[in-house]
C-alpha positions as CSV (number, residue, x, y, z in Angstrom):
1,M,143.9,148.0,70.5
2,P,141.1,146.1,68.8
3,K,138.1,148.1,67.7
4,P,134.4,147.3,68.5
5,N,133.8,146.6,64.9
6,D,136.3,143.8,65.0
7,F,133.6,141.9,67.0
8,D,130.5,143.8,65.8
9,I,129.9,145.0,69.4
10,P,127.6,148.0,70.2
11,R,129.1,150.9,72.1
12,L,129.2,151.2,75.9
13,F,125.9,153.0,76.1
14,Y,124.1,149.8,74.9
15,F,125.4,147.9,77.9
16,E,124.8,150.8,80.3
17,S,121.2,150.6,79.2
18,G,121.0,147.0,80.5
19,N,121.1,145.1,77.2
20,H,123.0,141.8,76.8
21,F,124.7,140.9,73.5
22,T,125.8,137.8,71.8
23,G,128.0,137.6,68.8
24,S,130.6,135.6,66.9
25,R,133.8,135.9,65.0
26,G,134.8,133.0,62.9
27,S,134.2,129.9,65.0
28,M,134.4,131.9,68.2
29,D,131.2,132.9,70.1
30,Y,130.7,135.2,73.0
31,R,128.1,136.7,75.3
32,I,128.2,140.0,77.2
33,D,125.8,140.4,80.1
34,P,125.7,143.7,82.1
35,D,124.8,143.4,85.7
36,G,124.9,146.5,87.8
37,D,128.3,148.0,87.4
38,V,129.9,144.8,85.9
39,M,129.8,143.1,82.5
40,H,130.0,139.3,82.6
41,L,131.8,137.8,79.6
42,K,131.6,134.3,78.2
43,A,133.4,132.8,75.3
44,W,133.3,129.4,73.5
45,H,133.7,127.7,70.1
46,G,131.0,125.9,68.2
47,L,127.5,126.3,66.9
48,L,125.6,126.0,70.2
49,C,124.0,128.9,72.1
50,S,125.6,130.0,75.4
51,E,123.0,128.0,77.4
52,L,124.0,124.7,75.7
53,A,127.6,125.3,74.8
54,E,130.6,124.3,76.9
55,I,131.9,127.7,78.0
56,E,135.6,127.8,77.6
57,D,136.4,131.1,79.4
58,T,134.7,133.8,81.5
59,A,135.7,137.2,82.9
60,D,134.1,140.1,84.6
61,V,135.0,143.7,83.8
62,P,133.7,147.0,85.1
63,L,130.8,148.7,83.2
64,T,133.0,151.7,82.3
65,Q,134.9,152.8,79.2
66,E,138.1,151.2,80.8
67,G,136.1,147.9,81.3
68,F,134.8,148.1,77.7
69,D,138.4,148.4,76.5
70,Q,139.4,145.5,78.7
71,M,136.5,143.4,77.3
72,L,137.8,144.1,73.7
73,A,141.3,143.0,74.7
74,W,140.0,139.9,76.5
75,L,137.9,138.9,73.4
76,T,140.9,139.5,71.1
77,A,143.1,137.4,73.3
78,F,140.6,134.5,73.3
79,W,140.1,134.8,69.5
80,E,143.9,134.8,68.9
81,K,144.3,131.8,71.2
82,G,141.7,129.9,69.1
83,Q,143.5,130.8,65.9
84,Q,146.6,129.2,67.1
85,K,144.7,125.9,67.5
86,D,143.5,125.8,63.9
């Protein structure tokens, strides 16, 4: 199981407080937006911000510890998929 530090992601409480987060790992970028009891995830490659980039994948996970773990697994899978292209 990946750890939050693999992606520099704050802990669950940060998102429960309504904060969004953007980050990157290598050439991969991602955005996490809490909305009620769901977190919306976006991921893409490149130097553009999420508003200008071509979003390559999205997912929704529950705003729970289980959903947080699912988010880390989703980000890891997207990152690994991008590594295979390089």
